[in-house]
DORO-757605 format. One record per residue (C-alpha): residue in one letter; z, y, x; chain. Coordinates in pm, 1 decimal. Layout:
# DORO-757605
+---+----------+----------+----------+---+
| r |        w |        v |        u | c |
+---+----------+----------+----------+---+
| A |        Z |        Y |        X | A |
...
+---+----------+----------+----------+---+
END
This chain:
# DORO-757605
+---+----------+----------+----------+---+
| r |        w |        v |        u | c |
+---+----------+----------+----------+---+
| M |   7395.3 |   5046.7 |  12616.1 | A |
| R |   7281.5 |   4715.5 |  12430.4 | A |
| L |   6971.9 |   4546.1 |  12593.8 | A |
| V |   6682.0 |   4261.5 |  12506.1 | A |
| F |   6614.7 |   4120.0 |  12828.8 | A |
| C |   6253.1 |   4000.7 |  12871.1 | A |
| G |   6163.5 |   3748.4 |  13176.1 | A |
| T |   6073.5 |   3403.9 |  13291.1 | A |
| P |   6089.1 |   3263.2 |  13654.9 | A |
| Q |   6328.1 |   3275.9 |  13929.3 | A |
| F |   6239.7 |   3629.1 |  14051.1 | A |
| A |   6371.4 |   3819.3 |  13702.9 | A |
| V |   6721.3 |   3587.7 |  13783.5 | A |
| P |   6946.4 |   3808.3 |  13977.1 | A |
| T |   6862.7 |   4101.0 |  13732.9 | A |
| L |   6979.7 |   3893.0 |  13466.5 | A |
| T |   7279.1 |   3791.1 |  13642.0 | A |
| R |   7391.8 |   4135.7 |  13775.5 | A |
| L |   7336.9 |   4290.6 |  13437.0 | A |
| L |   7536.2 |   4024.5 |  13284.7 | A |
| G |   7852.0 |   4198.0 |  13492.4 | A |
| E |   7749.2 |   4524.4 |  13433.8 | A |
| P |   8030.6 |   4760.0 |  13284.5 | A |
| G |   7865.5 |   4978.3 |  13001.5 | A |
| I |   7540.1 |   4735.1 |  12925.3 | A |
| H |   7552.6 |   4476.2 |  12729.1 | A |
| V |   7244.1 |   4171.0 |  12665.0 | A |
| E |   7249.4 |   4083.6 |  12302.7 | A |
| A |   6990.9 |   3836.6 |  12318.5 | A |
| V |   6696.2 |   3682.7 |  12599.4 | A |
| V |   6292.0 |   3675.7 |  12551.1 | A |
| T |   6145.9 |   3440.1 |  12776.0 | A |
| Q |   5785.8 |   3229.4 |  12735.7 | A |
| P |   5838.2 |   2865.0 |  12575.6 | A |
| D |   5952.3 |   2524.7 |  12747.5 | A |
| R |   5643.9 |   2366.6 |  12949.3 | A |
| Q |   5576.6 |   2021.0 |  13067.8 | A |
| R |   5595.3 |   1976.7 |  13386.1 | A |
| G |   5595.4 |   1701.5 |  13636.0 | A |
| R |   5427.8 |   1400.9 |  13649.6 | A |
| G |   5640.6 |   1286.1 |  13360.1 | A |
| L |   5487.8 |   1542.5 |  13190.2 | A |
| V |   5882.1 |   1631.4 |  13115.6 | A |
| S |   5991.1 |   1967.4 |  12859.6 | A |
| S |   6191.0 |   2246.9 |  13130.3 | A |
| F |   6381.0 |   2534.9 |  13037.5 | A |
| S |   6268.4 |   2801.8 |  13272.7 | A |
| P |   6469.6 |   3011.7 |  13516.9 | A |
| V |   6551.9 |   3290.9 |  13263.0 | A |
| K |   6664.2 |   3027.3 |  13027.0 | A |
| S |   6876.8 |   2829.5 |  13242.1 | A |
| L |   7105.5 |   3090.4 |  13306.8 | A |
| A |   7105.5 |   3223.6 |  12930.1 | A |
| V |   7170.8 |   2906.9 |  12775.1 | A |
| A |   7435.8 |   2898.3 |  13025.2 | A |
| N |   7571.2 |   3218.4 |  12934.0 | A |
| H |   7546.4 |   3152.9 |  12562.8 | A |
| L |   7331.3 |   3458.7 |  12562.1 | A |
| A |   7113.9 |   3434.9 |  12196.5 | A |
| V |   6791.5 |   3250.5 |  12330.1 | A |
| Y |   6382.3 |   3335.3 |  12169.7 | A |
| Q |   6123.3 |   3204.6 |  12276.5 | A |
| P |   5784.5 |   3315.7 |  12126.2 | A |
| E |   5474.8 |   3165.3 |  12161.0 | A |
| K |   5276.3 |   3511.8 |  12133.7 | A |
| I |   5529.4 |   3861.0 |  12150.0 | A |
| R |   5271.9 |   4006.1 |  11945.9 | A |
| S |   5376.1 |   3795.2 |  11669.6 | A |
| D |   5532.8 |   3968.5 |  11302.2 | A |
| E |   5791.6 |   3751.6 |  11376.0 | A |
| A |   5857.8 |   3903.3 |  11760.4 | A |
| F |   5859.4 |   4214.9 |  11562.1 | A |
| A |   6130.6 |   4140.3 |  11387.9 | A |
| F |   6314.8 |   4018.8 |  11628.9 | A |
| I |   6342.9 |   4282.2 |  11847.7 | A |
| E |   6322.0 |   4510.4 |  11513.7 | A |
| R |   6671.2 |   4308.2 |  11386.6 | A |
| I |   6845.6 |   4372.2 |  11757.9 | A |
| H |   6705.1 |   4750.1 |  11757.1 | A |
| P |   6845.8 |   4755.9 |  12151.8 | A |
| D |   6855.6 |   5065.5 |  12343.7 | A |
| A |   6600.0 |   4942.4 |  12615.3 | A |
| V |   6386.6 |   4642.7 |  12686.3 | A |
| V |   6470.0 |   4566.8 |  13097.9 | A |
| I |   6110.4 |   4326.3 |  13119.6 | A |
| L |   6048.2 |   4122.7 |  13449.0 | A |
| A |   5743.2 |   3866.9 |  13551.9 | A |
| Y |   5806.7 |   3788.1 |  13189.6 | A |
| G |   5400.5 |   3635.5 |  13141.6 | A |
| Q |   5288.5 |   3844.9 |  12819.0 | A |
| I |   5132.9 |   4136.5 |  12724.7 | A |
| I |   5342.1 |   4329.7 |  12550.4 | A |
| P |   5171.6 |   4526.2 |  12238.6 | A |
| A |   5245.0 |   4902.9 |  12162.7 | A |
| R |   5437.6 |   4850.4 |  11858.4 | A |
| L |   5715.7 |   4708.6 |  12048.4 | A |
| I |   5639.4 |   4954.2 |  12374.1 | A |
| A |   5782.8 |   5227.1 |  12071.7 | A |
| L |   6071.6 |   5063.9 |  11910.0 | A |
| P |   6401.8 |   5118.9 |  12198.8 | A |
| R |   6458.3 |   5460.5 |  12277.2 | A |
| L |   6495.4 |   5476.7 |  12625.5 | A |
| G |   6143.4 |   5204.3 |  12640.8 | A |
| W |   6023.6 |   4904.2 |  12796.6 | A |
| I |   6173.8 |   4910.8 |  13165.8 | A |
| N |   6001.6 |   4693.8 |  13440.8 | A |
| L |   6094.1 |   4665.8 |  13767.8 | A |
| H |   5715.4 |   4579.9 |  13969.2 | A |
| A |   5735.9 |   4474.1 |  14365.8 | A |
| S |   5570.0 |   4709.5 |  14462.0 | A |
| L |   5523.0 |   5090.2 |  14548.7 | A |
| L |   5343.6 |   5186.8 |  14285.6 | A |
| P |   5065.9 |   5295.4 |  14240.7 | A |
| R |   4923.0 |   4994.0 |  14521.2 | A |
| Y |   4937.2 |   4639.4 |  14407.4 | A |
| R |   4894.6 |   4711.1 |  14049.7 | A |
| G |   4927.5 |   4326.0 |  13885.5 | A |
| A |   5078.9 |   3970.2 |  13874.6 | A |
| A |   5092.7 |   3894.0 |  14239.8 | A |
| P |   5230.9 |   4221.6 |  14392.6 | A |
| I |   5388.8 |   4042.0 |  14680.7 | A |
| A |   5097.8 |   3740.1 |  14786.5 | A |
| W |   4860.9 |   4074.7 |  14769.6 | A |
| A |   4991.0 |   4305.5 |  15014.0 | A |
| I |   5183.6 |   4038.4 |  15259.6 | A |
| A |   4786.2 |   3893.6 |  15292.1 | A |
| N |   4648.6 |   4224.9 |  15332.8 | A |
| G |   4876.7 |   4225.2 |  15628.0 | A |
| E |   5122.2 |   4563.3 |  15470.8 | A |
| T |   5384.3 |   4598.1 |  15680.0 | A |
| R |   5608.1 |   4809.5 |  15457.7 | A |
| T |   5622.0 |   4690.9 |  15066.8 | A |
| G |   5893.0 |   4794.7 |  14808.7 | A |
| L |   5988.3 |   4805.6 |  14445.5 | A |
| T |   5948.7 |   5039.3 |  14171.5 | A |
| T |   6099.6 |   5072.4 |  13778.9 | A |
| M |   5926.5 |   5218.9 |  13564.4 | A |
| Q |   5838.0 |   5244.6 |  13177.4 | A |
| I |   5568.0 |   5065.8 |  13014.0 | A |
| D |   5308.0 |   5137.3 |  12859.2 | A |
| A |   4974.3 |   4998.2 |  12737.8 | A |
| G |   4829.4 |   5008.9 |  13023.1 | A |
| L |   4844.9 |   4704.0 |  13344.3 | A |
| D |   5140.6 |   4891.0 |  13547.8 | A |
| T |   5024.8 |   5237.4 |  13440.7 | A |
| G |   5343.0 |   5385.9 |  13300.6 | A |
| P |   5526.9 |   5620.4 |  13421.8 | A |
| M |   5759.0 |   5548.7 |  13724.6 | A |
| L |   6155.3 |   5611.1 |  13762.8 | A |
| L |   6333.9 |   5495.7 |  14112.3 | A |
| R |   6135.7 |   5388.4 |  14385.1 | A |
| K |   6325.8 |   5154.7 |  14644.7 | A |
| E |   6079.5 |   5075.7 |  14966.2 | A |
| M |   6133.6 |   4747.2 |  15246.0 | A |
| E |   6047.3 |   4623.6 |  15519.5 | A |
| I |   5765.1 |   4359.0 |  15523.3 | A |
| E |   5903.4 |   4093.9 |  15804.6 | A |
| A |   5691.3 |   3953.8 |  16047.3 | A |
| E |   5641.9 |   3604.3 |  15996.0 | A |
| E |   5805.0 |   3588.1 |  15620.0 | A |
| T |   5628.8 |   3360.0 |  15381.1 | A |
| A |   5632.6 |   3487.1 |  15044.8 | A |
| P |   5891.1 |   3281.0 |  14886.6 | A |
| Q |   6125.0 |   3453.3 |  15148.0 | A |
| L |   6009.9 |   3790.2 |  15056.8 | A |
| S |   6000.4 |   3734.2 |  14666.2 | A |
| A |   6375.5 |   3633.7 |  14694.1 | A |
| R |   6465.2 |   3965.8 |  14928.7 | A |
| M |   6334.3 |   4168.2 |  14667.0 | A |
| A |   6415.6 |   4000.8 |  14371.5 | A |
| E |   6850.6 |   4103.5 |  14500.6 | A |
| A |   6750.0 |   4426.4 |  14560.4 | A |
| G |   6554.0 |   4506.0 |  14254.0 | A |
| A |   6846.8 |   4380.3 |  14056.7 | A |
| A |   7045.5 |   4682.7 |  14192.7 | A |
| L |   6747.8 |   4901.2 |  14138.7 | A |
| M |   6785.2 |   4832.6 |  13776.6 | A |
| V |   7108.8 |   4882.5 |  13730.1 | A |
| E |   7119.6 |   5169.4 |  13873.0 | A |
| T |   6790.1 |   5315.2 |  13704.4 | A |
| L |   6928.9 |   5218.0 |  13384.9 | A |
| H |   7246.8 |   5452.4 |  13419.3 | A |
| A |   7064.2 |   5710.2 |  13537.4 | A |
| L |   6853.6 |   5708.9 |  13252.7 | A |
| E |   7139.0 |   5687.0 |  12994.8 | A |
| E |   7232.8 |   5991.5 |  13173.0 | A |
| G |   7000.9 |   6228.4 |  13146.6 | A |
| R |   6965.2 |   6176.2 |  13551.6 | A |
| I |   6593.0 |   6069.1 |  13602.3 | A |
| T |   6239.5 |   6269.2 |  13502.2 | A |
| P |   5948.5 |   5996.1 |  13459.8 | A |
| Q |   5654.8 |   6082.3 |  13732.3 | A |
| P |   5364.1 |   6005.9 |  13610.8 | A |
| Q |   5111.1 |   5758.0 |  13879.6 | A |
| D |   4878.8 |   5885.3 |  14028.0 | A |
| S |   4574.7 |   5705.3 |  13948.8 | A |
| A |   4334.9 |   5802.5 |  14234.7 | A |
| L |   4613.0 |   5627.7 |  14456.1 | A |
| A |   4536.1 |   5284.2 |  14302.9 | A |
| S |   4467.9 |   4907.9 |  14438.9 | A |
| Y |   4493.1 |   4588.1 |  14205.3 | A |
| A |   4657.1 |   4276.7 |  14252.8 | A |
| P |   4488.9 |   4017.2 |  14082.3 | A |
| M |   4663.0 |   3642.4 |  13943.4 | A |
| L |   4610.9 |   3437.4 |  14242.8 | A |
| K |   4332.6 |   3135.8 |  14160.6 | A |
| R |   4261.4 |   2843.9 |  14406.1 | A |
| E |   3950.1 |   2983.7 |  14515.5 | A |
| D |   4160.1 |   3243.0 |  14700.9 | A |
| G |   4365.3 |   3002.2 |  14937.4 | A |
| R |   3992.7 |   2873.5 |  15116.6 | A |
| I |   3992.2 |   2981.3 |  15452.7 | A |
| D |   3713.7 |   3238.2 |  15639.1 | A |
| W |   3720.2 |   3133.9 |  15902.9 | A |
| S |   3560.2 |   3407.4 |  16064.9 | A |
| M |   3857.3 |   3646.2 |  15976.5 | A |
| T |   4071.7 |   3639.3 |  16238.5 | A |
| A |   4386.9 |   3461.9 |  16383.1 | A |
| G |   4635.8 |   3713.4 |  16273.2 | A |
| Q |   4420.3 |   3751.0 |  15939.0 | A |
| I |   4445.7 |   3425.8 |  15821.9 | A |
| Y |   4833.0 |   3380.8 |  15896.9 | A |
| N |   4896.7 |   3645.9 |  15658.3 | A |
| R |   4666.6 |   3406.0 |  15383.9 | A |
| I |   4918.0 |   3148.6 |  15524.7 | A |
| R |   5233.6 |   3372.9 |  15450.4 | A |
| A |   5101.5 |   3486.0 |  15127.7 | A |
| F |   4981.6 |   3228.9 |  14951.6 | A |
| D |   5267.9 |   2962.8 |  15018.2 | A |
| P |   5332.8 |   2746.2 |  14816.1 | A |
| W |   5064.4 |   2816.2 |  14599.9 | A |
| P |   4700.3 |   2810.1 |  14629.3 | A |
| G |   4821.6 |   2767.3 |  14905.4 | A |
| A |   4608.3 |   2787.5 |  15261.2 | A |
| Y |   4309.1 |   2527.5 |  15302.9 | A |
| S |   3963.3 |   2477.8 |  15454.6 | A |
| H |   3788.1 |   2129.8 |  15405.5 | A |
| F |   3755.5 |   1888.1 |  15671.3 | A |
| R |   3525.7 |   1566.0 |  15685.7 | A |
| G |   3457.0 |   1680.1 |  15301.8 | A |
| Q |   3828.2 |   1710.0 |  15251.6 | A |
| R |   4022.6 |   1944.0 |  15125.7 | A |
| C |   4313.8 |   1973.6 |  15386.4 | A |
| H |   4542.6 |   2222.6 |  15371.5 | A |
| L |   4716.6 |   2407.2 |  15688.4 | A |
| W |   4998.8 |   2589.1 |  15849.5 | A |
| G |   5003.9 |   2794.3 |  16173.5 | A |
| R |   5047.4 |   3089.2 |  16378.7 | A |
| P |   4793.8 |   3367.4 |  16557.6 | A |
| L |   4795.7 |   3302.3 |  16960.5 | A |
| P |   4885.1 |   3654.3 |  17067.8 | A |
| T |   4667.3 |   3661.8 |  17330.8 | A |
| L |   4258.2 |   3616.9 |  17281.0 | A |
| R |   4075.8 |   3310.6 |  17412.9 | A |
| D |   4049.2 |   3248.8 |  17741.8 | A |
| G |   3809.2 |   3401.3 |  17924.8 | A |
| P |   3510.1 |   3652.8 |  17852.9 | A |
| E |   3376.7 |   3533.1 |  17493.9 | A |
| T |   3237.4 |   3275.3 |  17317.3 | A |
| H |   2971.0 |   3256.7 |  17027.5 | A |
| A |   3168.5 |   2877.0 |  16939.8 | A |
| Q |   3146.5 |   2874.2 |  16567.4 | A |
| P |   3465.4 |   2969.3 |  16354.4 | A |
| G |   3606.4 |   2708.1 |  16236.8 | A |
| I |   3577.5 |   2502.7 |  16580.7 | A |
| I |   3881.1 |   2299.9 |  16693.2 | A |
| E |   3985.3 |   2293.3 |  17016.5 | A |
| I |   4258.6 |   2038.8 |  17173.2 | A |
| R |   4452.0 |   2163.7 |  17509.2 | A |
| A |   4761.8 |   2008.5 |  17593.3 | A |
| D |   4804.7 |   1814.3 |  17283.0 | A |
| I |   4785.4 |   2069.6 |  17061.5 | A |
| L |   4551.9 |   2217.3 |  16837.0 | A |
| E |   4368.2 |   2501.2 |  16810.8 | A |
| V |   4099.4 |   2644.0 |  16584.3 | A |
| V |   3838.2 |   2943.5 |  16657.8 | A |
| C |   3825.7 |   3190.7 |  16437.6 | A |
| G |   3670.9 |   3557.1 |  16415.5 | A |
| G |   3720.2 |   3818.4 |  16697.8 | A |
| N |   3797.0 |   3574.1 |  17021.1 | A |
| T |   4128.1 |   3499.6 |  16868.3 | A |
| L |   4232.7 |   3171.0 |  16811.2 | A |
| L |   4474.8 |   2988.8 |  16545.7 | A |
| V |   4804.1 |   2753.2 |  16704.5 | A |
| L |   4803.8 |   2439.9 |  16424.3 | A |
| D |   5109.5 |   2352.1 |  16304.4 | A |
| A |   5066.0 |   2067.4 |  16057.4 | A |
| L |   4850.6 |   2002.3 |  15793.1 | A |
| Q |   4778.2 |   1828.3 |  15490.3 | A |
| V |   4500.8 |   1623.6 |  15386.5 | A |
| E |   4446.7 |   1622.8 |  15004.6 | A |
| G |   4630.1 |   1326.2 |  14805.9 | A |
| R |   4798.9 |   1226.4 |  15170.1 | A |
| K |   5174.6 |   1380.3 |  15306.3 | A |
| R |   5206.1 |   1636.0 |  15563.7 | A |
| V |   5220.7 |   1607.6 |  15897.6 | A |
| G |   5242.7 |   1758.1 |  16171.2 | A |
| A |   4946.2 |   1823.4 |  16421.9 | A |
| R |   4952.3 |   1578.1 |  16699.9 | A |
| E |   4975.2 |   1304.4 |  16413.3 | A |
| F |   4720.6 |   1452.7 |  16270.6 | A |
| Q |   4520.2 |   1416.1 |  16582.0 | A |
| N |   4596.1 |   1082.2 |  16611.3 | A |
| G |   4529.6 |    984.6 |  16299.3 | A |
| A |   4225.9 |   1134.6 |  16254.4 | A |
| R |   4094.0 |   1071.8 |  16612.0 | A |
| L |   3863.5 |   1339.6 |  16644.2 | A |
| K |   3559.1 |   1384.8 |  16791.9 | A |
| P |   3410.3 |   1685.2 |  17011.9 | A |
| G |   3274.1 |   1989.4 |  16840.4 | A |
| E |   3442.3 |   1904.8 |  16501.9 | A |
| C |   3527.2 |   2186.3 |  16237.6 | A |
| F |   3662.6 |   2288.8 |  15921.6 | A |
| A |   3434.9 |   2385.4 |  15684.7 | A |
| T |   3248.0 |   2772.8 |  15660.1 | A |
+---+----------+----------+----------+---+
END
């Protein structure tokens, strides 16, 4: 089976690695996003997929726009049996979708039709899901609306962050993609249409998504801390400055009867920093990072800030 592989970030690397070693499959070329300038020195760097492709002496194509005539000619010239696409970063036009006989096969990090969109892992954690999964599908002109091929359900561990879950899913997805390709070639899969009535969406993350709403319970805020790591992070404002927070919910409610303490109020008990949250719950702070400064532990923050009674994070 002759393939073109289309992908960019680290999530796509395990699948490309697996395909390169799979008998009966040959990766003819890799399509990835153009090199980007990163860091303070604006140094041009390869995407993780390009780095792997170059190390394996694969042909690499990096169009600014995949919908261009040049990109069409490149893939048409190869005439692949299928294009495998993972987190590439551009919308594929209909005329390209029609080129390979087995279609463009995508690995999506959710159990479709739930969490269609750019950030399914982050939003599943943020919403408190305990299970998620992977779906292989043939892409069409819609947003993750194409017919489904194979699915694999996975558990979200209680303290798992988005990068940790992403790494596990990327490894599991590599095996699922190989299984999908062989089954497609052998006629053992009947593509199943999605029920759009069951669809939910996981839009691309924005900086504003990381702003903490202290009226949420501590458990809900903790889910967002895990989900939005490393970007945009979970943050609030302290004394007018953005402050990123890391913490965990107390397993029990606040001591005593429910009070009307303002959500966001900082409480100090035995050198432990706690923040009042919705539902009479408390978030224990482990670390904080005021914008422009280094990340510090909660006790160091407390000593440096010289907290006063009644101080709070912005609500």
